[in-house]
C-alpha positions in Angstrom: 144.6 58.9 39.0 142.8 55.6 39.6 144.2 52.9 41.8 142.5 50.3 39.5 144.7 49.2 36.6 143.7 48.3 33.1 144.0 44.7 32.2 147.0 43.6 30.3 146.1 43.5 26.6 147.5 40.0 26.4 145.0 38.9 29.1 141.8 40.4 27.7 141.8 42.0 24.2 140.8 45.7 24.4 139.4 45.4 20.9 136.5 43.6 22.5 134.0 46.2 23.7 132.0 44.4 26.3 129.5 45.2 29.0 131.5 43.3 31.6 134.4 45.6 32.0 135.0 45.5 35.7 138.0 47.8 35.5 136.0 50.6 34.0 133.3 50.2 36.6 135.8 50.3 39.4 137.4 53.4 37.8 134.0 55.1 37.7 133.4 54.3 41.3 136.8 55.8 42.2 136.0 59.0 40.2 132.7 59.4 42.0 134.3 58.9 45.4 136.9 61.5 44.5 134.3 63.9 43.2 135.8 64.1 39.7 134.2 63.4 36.4 136.9 60.9 35.2 140.1 59.1 36.3 143.3 58.3 34.5 144.0 54.6 34.4 147.4 53.1 34.1 148.1 49.7 32.7 150.0 46.8 34.3 153.4 48.4 33.2 152.6 51.8 34.8 152.0 53.4 31.4 149.1 55.9 30.9 146.3 54.0 29.2 142.9 55.8 29.3 140.1 57.0 31.5 137.4 54.7 32.9 135.3 55.7 29.9 137.4 58.1 27.8 140.7 58.4 25.9 143.4 60.8 27.0 145.5 63.3 24.9 148.0 66.0 25.8 150.0 68.6 24.0 153.5 69.9 24.2 154.9 72.5 21.8 152.3 71.9 19.1 152.6 68.1 19.3 149.7 65.9 20.4 150.4 62.8 22.4 148.1 59.8 23.2 148.8 56.3 24.5 149.3 53.6 21.8 146.8 50.8 21.4 149.4 48.4 22.7 148.9 49.9 26.2 145.5 48.1 26.3 143.2 51.0 25.6 139.9 50.8 23.7 140.3 52.4 20.3 137.1 54.3 20.1 135.6 56.1 17.2 135.9 59.5 18.8 139.6 58.8 19.5 140.4 58.1 15.8 138.3 61.1 14.8 140.3 63.4 17.1 143.5 62.0 15.8 142.4 62.7 12.2 141.2 66.2 13.0 144.5 67.1 14.8 146.4 66.2 11.7 144.0 67.3 8.9 142.4 70.4 10.4 144.8 71.7 13.0 148.1 70.6 11.3 149.3 69.0 14.5 151.3 65.8 14.5 149.9 63.0 16.7 152.4 60.8 18.5 151.3 57.5 20.0 153.4 55.5 22.4 154.0 54.3 25.9 154.1 57.2 28.4 154.4 57.6 32.1 152.1 59.8 34.3 155.1 62.1 34.8 154.7 63.1 31.1 151.4 64.8 31.8 153.1 67.2 34.3 155.0 68.8 31.4 152.0 69.1 29.1 150.8 72.4 27.8 147.2 71.0 27.7 145.5 67.7 28.7 142.1 66.6 27.5 140.0 63.5 27.4 137.6 62.4 24.6 134.6 60.2 24.3 131.4 60.1 22.4 129.5 61.6 25.3 132.2 64.0 26.6 133.4 65.0 23.1 136.5 67.0 24.0 136.8 67.8 27.7 139.8 69.8 28.9 141.6 68.6 32.1 143.1 71.3 34.2 144.0 69.3 37.3 145.4 65.8 37.8 145.3 64.9 41.5 147.1 67.9 43.1 148.9 69.0 39.9 147.5 72.0 38.0 147.8 71.9 34.2 148.3 75.2 32.2 147.7 77.3 35.3 144.2 75.8 35.5 143.1 77.3 32.1 141.6 75.6 29.1 144.0 75.7 26.2 143.4 76.7 22.6 143.9 73.2 21.1 141.1 71.6 23.2 138.8 74.5 22.2 139.7 74.3 18.5 139.3 70.5 18.5 135.9 70.7 20.1 134.8 73.1 17.4 136.3 70.9 14.6 134.6 67.9 16.1 131.2 69.7 16.0 131.9 70.7 12.4 132.9 67.2 11.5 129.8 65.7 13.1 127.5 68.2 11.4 129.2 67.5 8.0 128.7 63.8 8.5 124.9 64.2 8.9 124.4 65.8 5.4 
């Protein structure tokens, strides 16, 4: 988890995708220093927000959870595509809201998404192991569905 926090959405609108996002840069520096590909960033209310350059999802009992846009995250194209694929292709309900880091410790699976990472499973958060360190079936299925969806969009 990053020490750097996301800006409050009331301070700087997360809908503005800009090249001067200091918080993301600091998060990436923290990830590199920790030797991990990505960090989880909380907002000013201690709610899970997103990664330095990704969105975060987790599953519990066939439900998919992700932070709500009100937390200050950037609503990316890949995020909305993943949410659609969960519901349309995998018949999984997506729940958005304000969640605490503690919620991830009870997850069956955790994964991050972005245009470059696509769907990347997360098996460890700090010292906590997710799903016995194994990649779960939903992340695998979503990655396959995302590839099908991208291929279908090119025709």
